[in-house]
C-alpha positions in Angstrom: 12.6 -32.0 -71.5 9.3 -31.3 -69.8 8.4 -33.0 -66.5 5.4 -35.3 -66.6 2.2 -34.3 -64.9 1.8 -36.0 -61.5 -1.4 -37.8 -60.4 -3.4 -36.1 -57.6 -5.8 -39.0 -57.2 -4.5 -40.2 -53.8 -3.9 -36.9 -52.0 -6.1 -35.8 -49.1 -6.4 -32.6 -47.0 -3.5 -33.8 -44.7 -1.2 -34.4 -47.7 1.8 -32.1 -48.2 1.2 -28.9 -50.0 3.9 -29.9 -52.5 1.8 -32.8 -53.6 -0.4 -30.3 -55.5 2.5 -29.8 -58.0 1.6 -30.8 -61.5 5.3 -31.6 -62.2 8.0 -33.6 -60.5 9.7 -30.4 -59.4 7.3 -28.0 -57.6 7.2 -24.4 -58.8 9.3 -21.8 -56.9 6.3 -20.1 -55.4 4.8 -23.4 -54.3 8.0 -24.3 -52.5 8.3 -20.8 -51.0 4.7 -21.1 -49.7 5.4 -24.5 -48.2 8.5 -23.1 -46.4 6.5 -20.2 -45.0 4.4 -22.6 -42.9 1.6 -23.7 -45.2 2.7 -27.3 -45.1 -0.5 -29.2 -45.7 -3.3 -28.7 -48.3 -5.8 -28.1 -45.4 -3.8 -25.0 -44.5 -5.2 -23.4 -47.7 -8.8 -23.6 -46.5 -8.3 -20.8 -44.0 -6.5 -18.6 -46.5 -9.7 -16.7 -47.1 -10.2 -14.4 -50.1 -10.5 -10.6 -49.5 -13.4 -10.5 -51.9 -15.6 -12.8 -53.8 -18.4 -11.8 -56.2 -20.2 -13.5 -59.0 -18.7 -12.4 -62.4 -21.4 -10.3 -64.0 -22.8 -11.2 -67.4 -22.0 -9.1 -70.4 -24.5 -6.2 -70.6 -25.1 -2.9 -72.4 -23.5 0.2 -70.7 -26.9 1.5 -69.8 -27.3 -1.4 -67.4 -24.3 -0.3 -65.3 -25.4 0.5 -61.7 -23.5 2.7 -59.3 -21.5 0.8 -56.6 -22.0 -2.6 -58.4 -19.6 -4.6 -60.5 -20.2 -4.4 -64.3 -18.9 -6.2 -67.3 -18.9 -4.5 -70.6 -17.3 -4.7 -74.0 -16.6 -1.9 -76.5 -14.3 0.1 -78.9 -11.8 2.5 -77.5 -12.5 6.0 -79.0 -10.1 8.0 -76.9 -7.0 7.0 -74.8 -4.3 9.0 -73.0 -1.6 8.1 -70.6 0.4 10.6 -68.5 3.2 10.3 -65.9 1.9 10.1 -62.3 4.1 12.9 -61.0 5.9 12.1 -57.8 4.9 8.4 -57.9 7.5 5.7 -58.5 7.2 2.0 -58.1 9.8 -0.7 -57.3 13.2 0.0 -58.7 12.4 3.7 -58.8 10.4 3.1 -62.0 8.2 6.0 -63.1 4.5 5.3 -62.8 1.6 6.5 -65.1 -2.0 7.3 -65.0 -4.3 6.2 -67.8 -7.7 7.3 -69.2 -9.9 5.8 -71.9 -13.3 6.4 -73.3 -15.0 3.2 -74.6 -18.1 3.1 -76.9 -20.4 0.2 -76.1 -20.6 -2.8 -78.5 -24.3 -3.2 -77.6 -25.6 0.4 -77.7 -24.6 3.9 -78.6 -23.5 4.8 -75.0 -19.9 5.2 -73.8 -18.2 5.0 -70.4 -14.9 6.3 -68.9 -12.2 4.0 -67.6 -9.3 5.2 -65.4 -6.1 3.5 -64.3 -3.7 4.8 -61.6 -0.1 3.9 -61.0 0.6 1.9 -64.1 4.0 0.4 -64.7 5.6 0.9 -68.2 4.4 -2.5 -69.5 0.9 -1.7 -68.4 1.1 1.8 -69.9 2.0 0.2 -73.3 -1.0 -2.1 -73.0 -3.4 0.7 -72.4 -2.0 2.9 -75.2 -2.5 0.0 -77.7 -6.0 -0.7 -76.7 -8.5 -0.7 -79.6 -11.3 -3.0 -78.3 -11.6 -4.5 -74.9 -13.8 -6.4 -72.5 -13.6 -5.2 -68.9 -14.9 -5.7 -65.4 -15.0 -3.1 -62.6 -16.9 -1.3 -59.9 -19.1 1.5 -61.3 -18.6 4.9 -59.7 -19.6 8.4 -60.5 -17.5 11.5 -61.2 -19.1 14.8 -62.2 -22.4 13.1 -62.9 -20.7 10.7 -65.3 -20.3 6.9 -64.7 -16.7 5.7 -64.6 -14.7 2.6 -63.5 -11.4 2.9 -61.6 -8.7 0.4 -62.3 -10.9 -2.1 -64.3 -9.7 -5.6 -65.0 -9.1 -6.1 -68.7 -10.2 -9.5 -69.9 -8.3 -11.4 -72.6 -9.1 -14.5 -74.5 -9.1 -16.7 -71.4 -12.2 -18.5 -70.2 -14.2 -16.2 -68.0 -14.3 -17.5 -64.4 -17.8 -17.6 -62.8 -16.3 -15.7 -59.8 -14.2 -12.7 -59.2 -12.0 -13.7 -56.3 -9.2 -11.6 -54.8 -6.8 -13.3 -52.3 -4.4 -11.4 -50.1 -0.6 -11.3 -50.6 1.0 -13.7 -48.1 4.7 -14.1 -47.4 5.4 -11.9 -50.5 3.4 -14.4 -52.7 0.8 -12.4 -54.6 -2.9 -13.1 -54.4 -2.9 -14.1 -58.0 -0.4 -16.9 -57.3 -2.3 -18.0 -54.2 -5.4 -18.3 -56.3 -3.6 -20.5 -58.7 -2.4 -22.7 -55.8 -5.9 -23.1 -54.5 -7.2 -24.0 -58.0 -4.8 -26.9 -58.0 -6.8 -28.6 -55.2 -8.7 -31.6 -56.7 -12.4 -31.0 -57.0 -13.2 -34.3 -55.2 -11.6 -32.9 -52.0 -14.0 -29.9 -51.7 -17.0 -32.2 -50.8 -14.9 -34.2 -48.4 -14.0 -31.6 -45.7 -14.3 -33.3 -42.3 -16.4 -31.6 -39.6 -14.7 -31.1 -36.2 -17.7 -32.3 -34.3 -20.1 -34.2 -36.6 -22.8 -34.7 -34.0 -23.3 -31.0 -33.2 -26.7 -29.7 -34.1 -26.1 -27.9 -37.4 -29.7 -27.6 -38.5 -29.5 -23.9 -38.7 -26.1 -23.9 -40.3 -24.6 -25.0 -43.5 -21.9 -27.7 -43.3 -18.3 -26.8 -42.9 -17.6 -28.2 -46.3 -20.3 -26.1 -47.9 -19.0 -23.0 -46.0 -15.5 -23.4 -47.4 -16.8 -24.2 -50.9 -18.9 -21.0 -50.8 -16.1 -18.8 -49.6 -13.7 -20.1 -52.2 -16.2 -20.0 -55.0 -16.6 -23.8 -55.5 -20.4 -23.8 -55.7 -22.6 -23.1 -58.7 -22.5 -19.3 -59.2 -26.2 -19.4 -60.0 -27.1 -20.2 -56.4 -24.5 -17.8 -54.8 -26.0 -14.9 -52.9 -25.0 -12.5 -50.2 -27.3 -14.4 -47.8 -25.5 -17.7 -48.6 -22.2 -16.0 -48.2 -23.1 -14.6 -44.8 -24.3 -18.1 -43.6 -20.9 -19.5 -44.8 -19.0 -16.8 -43.0 -21.0 -17.4 -39.8 -20.3 -21.1 -40.0 -16.5 -20.4 -40.3 -16.8 -18.0 -37.3 -18.5 -20.7 -35.4 -15.6 -23.1 -36.4 -12.9 -20.6 -35.2 -14.6 -20.2 -31.8 -15.2 -24.0 -31.6 -11.5 -24.7 -32.2 -10.5 -22.2 -29.4 -13.0 -23.6 -27.0 -11.9 -27.1 -27.5 -8.3 -26.0 -26.7 -9.5 -24.3 -23.6 -11.4 -27.5 -22.6 -8.3 -29.5 -23.2 -6.2 -27.2 -20.9 -9.0 -27.4 -18.2 -9.1 -31.2 -18.4 -5.4 -31.4 -18.2 -5.3 -29.2 -15.1 -8.0 -31.2 -13.4 -6.2 -34.5 -14.1 -3.0 -33.4 -12.2 -2.7 -34.2 -8.5 -2.2 -31.5 -5.8 -1.9 -31.7 -2.1 -5.2 -31.6 -0.2 -5.0 -28.5 1.9 -7.5 -28.0 4.8 -7.9 -26.3 8.1 -10.0 -27.1 11.1 -13.1 -24.9 11.8 -11.7 -23.5 15.1 -8.3 -22.6 13.5 -10.1 -21.0 10.6 -12.4 -19.0 12.9 -9.4 -17.8 14.9 -7.7 -16.4 11.7 -11.0 -14.7 10.6 -11.5 -13.1 14.1 -8.0 -11.7 14.0 -8.9 -9.5 11.0 -9.6 -5.8 11.9 -12.9 -5.9 10.0 -15.5 -8.4 8.8 -15.6 -9.9 5.4 -18.2 -8.8 2.9 -20.6 -11.4 1.6 -18.7 -11.6 -1.7 -15.4 -12.1 0.1 -16.9 -14.9 2.2 -18.3 -16.6 -0.9 -15.0 -16.5 -2.8 -13.0 -17.7 0.2 -15.4 -20.6 0.5 -14.8 -21.5 -3.2 -11.1 -21.4 -2.6 -11.4 -23.8 0.4 -13.3 -26.3 -1.8 -10.6 -26.1 -4.4 -7.9 -26.7 -1.8 -9.7 -29.9 -0.8 -10.2 -31.2 -4.3 -6.9 -33.0 -4.7 -6.3 -31.2 -8.0 -4.5 -27.9 -8.6 -6.7 -24.8 -8.2 -6.7 -22.5 -11.2 -9.0 -19.7 -10.1 -9.3 -16.0 -11.0 -10.7 -13.4 -8.7 -12.0 -10.4 -10.6 -13.2 -7.5 -8.7 -13.3 -3.7 -8.8 -10.6 -1.4 -7.5 -10.5 -1.6 -3.7 -13.0 -4.5 -3.4 -10.8 -6.5 -1.0 -9.2 -9.2 -3.2 -5.9 -9.0 -1.3 -7.5 -10.0 2.0 -9.0 -13.2 0.4 -5.5 -14.0 -1.0 -4.1 -13.5 2.5 -6.6 -15.8 4.1 -5.9 -18.5 1.5 -2.2 -18.0 2.2 -2.7 -18.6 5.9 -4.4 -21.9 5.2 -1.5 -23.0 3.0 1.2 -22.0 5.6 -0.7 -23.8 8.3 -0.3 -26.9 6.1 3.5 -26.5 6.0 3.5 -25.3 2.4 5.0 -22.1 1.0 3.3 -19.2 -0.8 4.6 -17.0 -3.6 2.8 -13.7 -4.5 4.0 -12.1 -7.7 3.2 -8.4 -8.6 3.9 -6.3 -11.7 5.6 -3.5 -9.8 7.9 -3.0 -6.8 5.5 -0.5 -5.4 2.6 -3.0 -5.4 4.9 -5.7 -4.0 5.9 -3.5 -1.1 2.3 -2.6 -0.4 1.3 -6.3 -0.2 4.3 -7.0 2.0 3.3 -4.3 4.4 -0.3 -5.5 4.4 0.7 -9.1 5.2 3.2 -8.1 7.9 0.6 -5.9 9.6 -1.9 -8.8 9.6 0.5 -11.4 10.9 3.8 -9.8 12.1 5.2 -13.1 13.6 5.1 -15.0 10.3 8.3 -15.3 8.2 7.4 -13.2 5.2 10.0 -11.7 2.9 10.1 -9.6 -0.2 12.3 -10.2 -3.3 12.7 -7.3 -5.8 15.0 -6.5 -8.7 16.6 -3.9 -6.5 17.3 -6.3 -3.6 21.0 -6.2 -2.9 23.0 -9.2 -3.8 24.1 -10.0 -0.2 20.4 -9.9 1.1 19.3 -11.9 -2.0 21.8 -14.7 -1.3 20.6 -15.1 2.3 16.9 -14.8 1.3 17.3 -17.5 -1.5 19.0 -19.9 1.0 16.3 -19.5 3.6 13.6 -19.9 0.9 15.2 -23.2 -0.2 15.4 -24.4 3.4 11.8 -23.6 4.0 12.4 -20.9 6.6 10.5 -18.3 4.5 6.8 -19.1 4.4 5.5 -16.4 2.2 7.6 -14.7 -0.5 6.3 -11.5 -2.2 8.0 -10.0 -5.2 8.0 -9.0 -8.8 9.4 -10.8 -11.9 12.3 -11.9 -9.8 10.2 -14.7 -8.4 10.3 -16.9 -11.5 14.0 -16.6 -12.1 15.8 -20.0 -12.3 17.9 -19.5 -9.1 14.7 -19.0 -7.0 14.1 -22.4 -5.4 11.3 -23.2 -2.9 11.4 -25.9 -0.3 7.8 -26.8 -0.9 5.8 -24.3 -2.9 2.1 -25.0 -2.6 0.4 -21.8 -3.6 1.1 -19.1 -6.3 -0.8 -15.8 -6.3 -0.5 -13.5 -9.3 -1.8 -10.0 -8.9 -2.8 -7.9 -12.0 -2.5 -11.0 -14.3 -2.9 -8.9 -17.4 0.6 -7.3 -16.7 2.2 -10.7 -17.1 2.6 -13.2 -20.0 1.3 -16.8 -19.7 4.9 -18.1 -19.8 5.7 -16.1 -16.7 2.8 -17.6 -14.8 3.9 -21.1 -15.9 7.5 -20.5 -14.7 6.3 -19.6 -11.3 3.7 -22.4 -11.0 6.3 -25.0 -12.2 8.5 -24.3 -9.1 6.5 -26.9 -7.2 4.4 -30.0 -7.8 0.6 -29.6 -8.1 0.8 -25.9 -7.2 -2.5 -24.2 -6.5 -2.8 -20.9 -8.4 -4.9 -17.8 -7.7 -5.0 -15.0 -10.2 -6.3 -11.5 -9.2 -7.3 -8.8 -11.6 -8.8 -5.4 -10.9 -9.8 -5.0 -14.6 -13.2 -6.6 -14.7 -13.6 -8.9 -17.7 -16.7 -8.8 -19.9 -18.3 -12.3 -20.2 -17.3 -12.5 -23.9 -13.6 -12.1 -23.2 -14.0 -14.3 -20.1 -15.2 -17.1 -22.3 -12.5 -16.4 -24.9 -9.4 -16.0 -22.8 -10.1 -17.5 -19.4 -12.6 -20.3 -20.2 -10.2 -22.8 -18.6 -10.2 -21.0 -15.2 -12.8 -21.0 -12.5 -13.8 -17.3 -12.1 -14.9 -15.6 -8.9 -16.2 -12.1 -8.7 -16.2 -9.6 -5.8 -18.6 -6.7 -6.5 -19.4 -5.3 -3.1 -17.0 -2.8 -1.6 -16.0 -3.0 2.1 -18.1 -1.1 4.6 -17.2 2.5 5.4 -16.2 3.5 1.9 -17.7 6.9 1.0 -17.5 6.5 -2.7 -16.1 8.7 -5.5 -17.6 11.5 -7.5 -16.3 12.1 -11.0 -16.5 15.3 -13.1 -15.3 16.3 -16.6 -13.6 19.6 -16.2 -13.4 21.9 -19.2 -11.4 25.1 -19.6 -14.2 27.4 -18.5 -14.5 25.6 -15.2 -10.7 25.3 -14.5 -10.6 28.1 -11.8 -13.5 26.5 -9.9 -11.7 23.1 -10.0 -8.5 24.7 -8.6 -10.5 26.3 -5.8 -12.0 23.0 -4.9 -8.6 21.3 -4.7 -7.5 24.1 -2.4 -10.5 23.5 -0.2 -9.6 19.8 0.2 -6.0 20.7 1.0 -7.2 23.0 3.7 -9.0 20.0 5.2 -5.5 18.3 5.3 -6.3 16.0 2.4 -3.9 15.2 -0.5 -4.2 15.1 -4.3 -2.8 13.3 -7.3 -2.4 15.1 -10.6 -1.8 12.6 -13.4 -0.4 13.4 -16.8 0.0 11.3 -20.0 3.7 12.1 -20.5 6.9 12.8 -18.6 8.5 15.3 -21.1 7.3 17.6 -23.8 6.5 16.0 -27.1 7.5 17.4 -30.5 4.7 15.6 -32.2 1.8 15.4 -29.7 0.2 18.4 -27.9 -0.3 17.0 -24.4 0.6 18.1 -20.9 3.6 16.5 -19.2 4.8 16.1 -15.6 8.1 18.0 -15.8 6.8 21.2 -17.4 3.7 21.2 -15.1 5.7 21.0 -11.9 6.8 24.6 -11.7 3.3 25.7 -12.8 1.5 23.9 -10.0 4.2 24.8 -7.4 3.4 28.4 -8.2 -0.4 27.8 -8.2 -0.3 26.1 -4.8 2.1 28.2 -2.9 2.4 27.1 0.7 1.9 23.5 -0.2 4.6 21.0 -1.2 4.2 19.8 -4.8 6.5 17.0 -6.1 6.6 14.7 -9.1 6.8 10.9 -9.6 7.5 9.2 -13.0 9.1 6.1 -14.5 12.5 7.7 -15.3 13.3 8.3 -11.7 15.6 5.9 -9.8 13.9 3.3 -7.6 15.2 4.9 -4.4 14.0 8.3 -5.5 10.5 6.9 -6.3 10.4 5.1 -3.0 11.3 8.3 -1.1 8.6 10.3 -2.8 5.9 7.7 -2.2 7.0 7.4 1.5 6.8 11.2 2.0 3.5 11.4 0.3 2.2 8.6 2.5 3.5 10.5 5.6 1.6 13.6 4.3 4.9 15.6 3.9 3.9 16.1 0.2 0.5 17.6 -0.5 0.2 17.2 -4.3 1.8 14.5 -6.3 2.3 15.1 -10.0 2.7 11.7 -11.7 2.3 9.6 -14.8 0.2 6.4 -14.8 2.8 4.7 -12.7 0.4 5.1 -9.8 -2.3 3.1 -11.6 -1.7 0.1 -9.4 0.1 -0.4 -6.0 -0.5 3.0 -4.3 -2.8 2.9 -1.3 -2.9 6.2 0.5 -6.3 6.7 2.2 -5.7 10.4 2.9 -5.4 11.2 -0.8 -8.9 12.2 -1.9 -8.5 14.1 -5.1 -7.5 12.5 -8.5 -7.0 14.9 -11.4 -6.3 13.3 -14.8 -5.1 15.7 -17.5 -5.6 14.9 -21.2 -7.9 12.0 -20.1 -8.7 11.3 -23.7 -5.2 9.9 -24.0 -6.0 7.0 -21.5 -8.2 3.9 -22.0 -11.4 3.7 -19.9 -9.9 0.8 -17.8 -6.8 2.9 -17.0 -9.0 5.9 -16.1 -11.0 3.6 -13.8 -7.9 2.2 -12.2 -6.4 5.7 -11.6 -9.7 6.9 -10.1 -9.5 3.9 -7.7 -6.5 5.5 -6.0 -8.8 7.8 -4.1 -11.9 7.2 -1.9 -10.0 4.3 -0.3 -10.6 5.3 3.3 -13.4 6.8 5.3 -13.3 10.1 3.3 -15.1 10.6 0.0 -13.0 10.6 -3.2 -13.1 13.1 -6.1 -12.0 12.5 -9.6 -11.6 15.3 -12.2 -11.0 14.6 -15.9 -9.3 17.8 -16.9 -9.6 18.9 -20.6 -7.4 21.8 -21.9 -8.7 21.7 -25.5 -11.6 20.6 -27.6 -11.8 16.9 -28.2 -13.9 14.8 -30.6 -17.5 13.9 -29.8 -16.6 10.2 -29.6 -13.7 11.0 -27.2 -16.1 13.0 -25.0 -18.7 10.2 -25.0 -15.9 7.8 -23.7 -15.2 10.2 -20.8 -18.9 10.4 -20.0 -18.8 6.6 -19.4 -16.4 7.2 -16.6 -18.2 10.2 -15.3 -21.6 8.4 -15.1 -20.4 4.9 -14.0 -18.5 3.5 -11.0 -19.1 -0.1 -11.9 -15.9 -1.5 -13.4 -17.8 -4.3 -15.2 -20.0 -1.7 -17.1 -16.8 0.3 -17.9 -15.0 -2.8 -19.1 -17.9 -3.6 -21.5 -17.9 0.0 -22.8 -14.1 -0.1 -23.2 -14.4 -3.2 -25.3 -16.9 -1.4 -27.5 -14.8 1.7 -28.0 -11.3 0.1 -28.3 -12.0 -3.4 -29.5 -10.9 -6.7 -28.0 -7.1 -6.2 -28.6 -6.6 -3.2 -26.3 -8.7 -4.1 -23.2 -5.9 -5.7 -21.3 -3.1 -3.5 -22.5 -0.4 -6.3 -22.8 -0.5 -9.1 -25.3 -0.5 -12.5 -23.6 1.1 -15.4 -25.4 -1.3 -18.3 -25.8 -4.4 -16.2 -24.9 -6.4 -15.0 -27.9 -5.4 -16.4 -31.3 -5.5 -14.4 -34.5 -8.8 -14.9 -36.1 -9.6 -14.8 -39.8 -13.3 -13.8 -39.4 -14.3 -14.1 -35.8 -14.4 -11.1 -33.6 -15.2 -11.5 -29.9 -17.1 -8.2 -29.8 -19.1 -8.4 -33.0 -19.8 -12.1 -32.9 -20.3 -12.7 -29.2 -23.7 -14.4 -29.8 -22.0 -17.1 -32.0 -19.4 -17.6 -29.2 -22.2 -18.1 -26.7 -23.8 -20.6 -29.0 -20.5 -22.6 -29.3 -20.1 -22.7 -25.5 -23.8 -23.8 -25.1 -23.4 -26.5 -27.8 -20.2 -27.9 -26.2 -21.7 -28.0 -22.7 -24.7 -29.8 -24.1 -22.5 -32.3 -26.0 -20.4 -33.0 -23.0 -23.5 -34.3 -21.2 -25.2 -36.2 -24.1 -22.1 -37.4 -26.0 -19.0 -37.5 -23.9 -17.7 -40.3 -26.1 -17.4 -37.8 -28.9 -15.7 -35.0 -26.9 -13.1 -37.0 -24.9 -11.2 -38.4 -27.9 -10.9 -34.9 -29.4 -9.5 -33.5 -26.2 -7.1 -36.4 -25.8 -5.8 -35.8 -29.3 -5.4 -32.1 -28.6 -3.6 -32.9 -25.3 -0.8 -34.5 -27.3 -0.1 -31.1 -28.8 2.3 -29.6 -26.2 1.7 -26.1 -27.4 -1.8 -26.2 -26.1 -0.8 -27.4 -22.7 2.0 -24.8 -22.5 -0.7 -22.1 -22.4 -2.0 -23.3 -19.0 
């Protein structure tokens, strides 16, 4: 007995996806789609088609234009189907290729149709063709028009649009199209706008955008221009949704209470005078911004972005001193043990009498036990470490300030775990990877961002050169000249061992070569496969100038500060991102001696790869390099490590391509917060109830 057809009169966009079923028992693929996460009808709106075109009218073959879709009808005058040798489909079924010549019903012309990878049932259909109507993209082969894999039309009613949906959760695009066609027509004109009062004079409505993209408007008015406007409106909506979430996180942060932390002018001046140097103007400005945050009564959530060697650590140190003077503890988390040790040594040199400790993965259990006890009792004022800091057994007496260095090396959850070890903890994030404004808005719009661009006085700068094979001997002679001046050099390689698949230089094979090339000098290697104590010993001896040339992988990208090292040679530089090359270059030129960076090529590289290296050769400004890196590599690779809760997967929006639309969204929201706060606040309150958004703070 057949199930009765269900009424869809009372369903809305928030209704269950299963309510679209036309029978009491939903179809198997509708249930499967529901189980895969598409639970509401509104979820279907963002399931955008891969392609949408107006179905062409039936025309004579002579009207077929190259690279355009064409619909024709005719008599099959020749057909052949042959096995597609070496090609098999699911179940190891042999596939076939088909070819047909069709004579036009409306003229004396003919056209060739070709099909590839046909299954046996499709093969039979092609072989039995006598007349047909078809649609496909017109191409050219040997000066003859042909159509590859045309769609054969049957007796069904011809749809005004050709729409192709993607396969999702193993549900075919054809089935998805059928699901979307079940949406009642009345709903398409009733799609609510996120912010109705935004100025959409230059945009089509959200409802019209979705109707256009899903082919729910009159095909006679459809055009590429209208389609582009619809796509831009959806891109705007994607950015708008993200920015509202960011505003929610920001509002939630500002709503929390935090201890007011301040220091008298005389005490502050005393700490500043104890520094062995004067702060730059940028350092002073950022420090003043932090002082204001400490006095606000709400948790600081600030990022300092600045180029390699700009002096971010000193600002973090000064902020830590204010916190300690107010009887609060400080945690400084670093991505590597080497960087943690460097910060520990810096802090101890600046204030040797303060109780500062370091906690690493390699810390022995007996030392760890004592350290954790003193931390819980409040004896330790500043704790510096790696991922060990956010482990559950690490308890602070009264944590007031969390500093996270090289934020892009951590996930958001790791930052949360550290900040949650106290109440109303102020947080300072530091990054030496300058962030283009577009990504700053997209990923860190909920943070207050400070920039340090000026370098400390006394730096001599760095010169960079691309070194090709014909100049290799001159480059080696130059390195020898710096060694004679008792300076040191890094040689960085993209791999530790030889690769069977990629032709690149590696550390282990290069060691003996350069030991022979630089006889009389000590050449050693450093890489990630070495034991921690071995790495520590090598770095210590390099710092003490017992090692003259250090062959390494990119493990020295952060955390190595040896002012006497003046030469940085990067082999196979085309294997590194621009930001990594800039970070590596920042290991030299850190003292009162000039730095030299060589990008050493041992083979021909593509023109595009060479142009990327020229960006490094011609620019020292990390902000310019970050922008170029974004252009070359796209938004996904700039930071190197995916961060949970940072940038969501977009359907259409791209932070690089559509930066102007993002700027428009930010501008509109800022304006709306001033003129219509009554509209924004309820939306933010509603979003705040979604804990997933708040978890990305």
